[in-house]
C-alpha positions in Angstrom: -32.0 2.6 6.1 -30.2 5.1 7.9 -27.3 6.9 6.4 -25.1 7.0 9.9 -22.3 9.6 9.6 -18.8 7.6 10.4 -15.8 8.8 11.4 -14.6 8.3 8.1 -17.1 9.8 6.4 -16.3 13.1 8.8 -12.5 13.5 7.8 -13.2 12.3 4.1 -15.2 16.0 4.3 -12.7 17.8 6.9 -10.1 16.8 4.4 -11.9 17.9 1.5 -12.1 21.6 3.1 -15.4 21.5 5.5 -15.3 22.0 9.2 -16.5 20.9 11.4 -19.9 23.6 11.8 -20.5 23.0 8.1 -20.9 19.4 8.7 -22.9 19.4 11.6 -25.3 21.4 9.3 -24.8 18.8 7.0 -25.0 15.8 8.8 -28.1 17.4 11.1 -26.1 16.6 14.1 -24.0 18.7 16.8 -20.8 20.1 15.8 -19.2 17.8 19.3 -20.5 15.0 18.0 -18.8 15.6 14.6 -15.8 17.1 15.9 -15.7 13.6 18.4 -16.2 11.6 15.0 -12.9 13.7 13.5 -11.0 13.1 16.5 -11.5 9.1 16.5 -11.0 9.6 12.7 -7.6 10.9 13.3 -6.5 8.5 15.9 -7.4 5.4 13.9 -5.4 7.0 10.8 -2.6 7.8 13.2 -2.9 4.4 14.5 -2.8 2.5 10.7 -0.4 4.8 9.7 2.8 3.1 8.4 4.7 6.1 8.2 6.6 6.0 11.5 10.2 7.6 11.5 13.1 5.1 12.0 14.7 4.8 14.7 18.6 6.2 14.5 21.2 3.6 14.0 23.7 5.5 13.9 25.5 6.5 17.5 26.9 9.9 18.3 30.6 11.1 17.7 31.3 12.1 21.3 29.6 8.6 22.4 31.9 6.6 20.2 35.1 9.1 20.9 35.1 10.0 17.0 36.0 13.4 16.3 36.4 14.7 20.0 39.5 16.9 19.0 37.5 18.9 16.2 35.0 19.7 19.4 34.8 22.7 21.2 33.9 23.3 24.1 32.6 27.2 25.5 34.9 28.6 27.8 33.9 29.7 31.2 35.3 33.3 32.5 
């Protein structure tokens, strides 16, 4: 059975400190293939990430009219 190089395997080695050139030598594949696999793995990781920031729910003070008296505008000479 052939041991295929997967995007997950490349990402794991990258996070462990290996660079694309080192992985190309170890896996015996061209460096551009390693880079392509790494890019795919990182894209999958971003898509599957649940760490996305939540949208702000609070309106700006200027929008709702609160605290306008404390806002200072620059003087134009």
